[in-house]
C-alpha positions as CSV (number, residue, x, y, z in Angstrom):
1,M,-40.2,18.6,26.2
2,T,-39.0,16.4,23.3
3,A,-37.4,13.1,23.8
4,S,-33.7,12.4,23.2
5,G,-32.6,12.0,19.7
6,Y,-30.8,8.8,20.5
7,I,-32.8,5.7,21.0
8,R,-30.8,2.7,22.2
9,P,-31.3,-0.3,20.0
10,A,-32.7,-3.4,21.7
11,K,-32.4,-7.0,20.6
12,T,-30.5,-6.2,17.4
13,K,-27.1,-6.8,16.1
14,A,-26.3,-3.1,16.8
15,T,-25.5,-4.1,20.4
16,N,-23.0,-6.8,19.3
17,V,-20.0,-4.5,19.0
18,G,-17.6,-6.9,20.8
19,N,-15.2,-6.1,23.7
20,R,-12.4,-4.7,21.5
21,N,-14.7,-2.3,19.7
22,R,-16.3,-1.1,22.9
23,S,-13.1,0.7,23.8
24,Q,-11.7,1.5,20.4
25,W,-11.9,5.3,20.8
26,T,-10.5,5.1,24.3
27,R,-7.4,3.2,23.1
28,Q,-6.9,5.7,20.3
29,L,-7.3,8.6,22.7
30,R,-4.7,7.1,25.1
31,S,-2.2,6.5,22.2
32,L,-2.7,10.0,20.9
33,L,-2.3,11.5,24.3
34,Y,1.0,9.8,24.8
35,L,2.2,11.1,21.4
36,L,1.3,14.7,22.1
37,V,1.9,15.1,25.9
38,P,4.9,13.9,27.9
39,A,3.9,10.5,29.2
40,L,4.9,11.4,32.8
41,E,2.4,14.3,32.8
42,A,-0.4,12.2,31.5
43,M,0.3,9.3,33.9
44,N,0.5,11.7,36.9
45,D,-2.9,13.2,36.0
46,E,-4.4,9.8,35.6
47,E,-3.1,8.6,38.9
48,G,-4.6,11.7,40.5
49,V,-8.0,10.9,39.1
50,I,-7.8,7.3,40.2
51,S,-6.8,8.4,43.7
52,A,-9.7,10.8,43.9
53,A,-12.1,8.1,42.7
54,K,-10.9,5.7,45.4
55,R,-11.8,8.2,48.1
56,K,-15.5,8.2,47.0
57,P,-18.0,5.9,48.7
58,W,-18.5,4.0,45.4
59,S,-14.8,3.2,45.1
60,D,-15.4,-0.4,44.0
61,R,-15.0,1.0,40.4
62,P,-12.0,3.3,40.7
63,R,-11.4,3.6,37.0
64,W,-14.9,5.2,36.4
65,V,-15.4,8.7,37.4
66,S,-18.7,10.6,37.0
67,I,-19.0,14.2,36.0
68,Q,-21.9,16.5,35.4
69,I,-22.1,18.0,32.0
70,R,-24.4,20.6,30.5
71,T,-27.5,19.6,28.6
72,D,-26.3,21.1,25.4
73,H,-23.1,19.0,25.7
74,M,-25.2,15.9,26.3
75,A,-27.3,16.7,23.3
76,V,-24.1,16.7,21.1
77,I,-23.1,13.3,22.5
78,E,-26.6,11.9,21.8
79,L,-26.6,13.4,18.3
80,L,-23.3,11.7,17.6
81,Q,-24.5,8.4,19.1
82,S,-27.5,8.5,16.7
83,R,-25.3,9.4,13.7
84,H,-22.8,6.6,14.6
85,L,-25.7,4.0,14.8
86,K,-27.0,5.1,11.4
87,A,-23.6,5.2,9.7
88,T,-22.2,1.9,11.1
89,G,-25.2,-0.1,12.4
90,K,-23.4,-0.4,15.7
91,E,-24.1,1.1,19.0
92,I,-21.6,3.3,20.7
93,S,-21.6,4.3,24.4
94,R,-21.6,7.8,25.7
95,A,-18.1,7.3,27.1
96,E,-16.8,6.1,23.7
97,T,-18.6,9.0,21.9
98,L,-16.9,11.4,24.2
99,A,-13.5,9.6,23.7
100,A,-14.0,10.0,19.9
101,L,-14.7,13.7,20.3
102,M,-11.6,14.1,22.5
103,T,-9.4,12.1,20.1
104,E,-10.4,14.1,17.1
105,G,-10.0,17.4,18.9
106,L,-7.1,16.8,21.3
107,Q,-4.3,18.1,19.1
108,Q,-6.2,21.3,18.2
109,V,-7.0,22.0,21.9
110,L,-3.4,21.4,22.9
111,N,-2.3,23.8,20.2
112,H,-4.6,26.5,21.5
113,I,-2.9,29.3,23.4
114,D,-5.3,28.9,26.3
115,F,-4.1,25.4,26.8
116,G,-0.4,26.1,26.6
117,G,0.0,25.9,22.8
118,K,1.5,28.3,20.4
119,G,-1.9,29.2,18.9
120,D,-1.2,28.1,15.3
């Protein structure tokens, strides 16, 4: 078995991304979501996720929800983390990497016929 392609930097400036940059892609994703989807629909879904998270025994962090993903999906996230570190010299979390993927692909997925789009 080979090791992960992404090695977290330790004791370097790569970890000094700052609070604002830690959630850069998450903010962009939220803004894009509200442009593409009716705000009420997005807010209702978010409220449902938060309510479900509060019912869990680890509800002291209701805004965080854990999911299981396939190993090939995790490999893509780690590949992108590694490429981001090489390109910018800054670390990016798994959550932010996923938010970047979602931000860049959200409009295409919403336009897909399987997700209620017109399929253009």
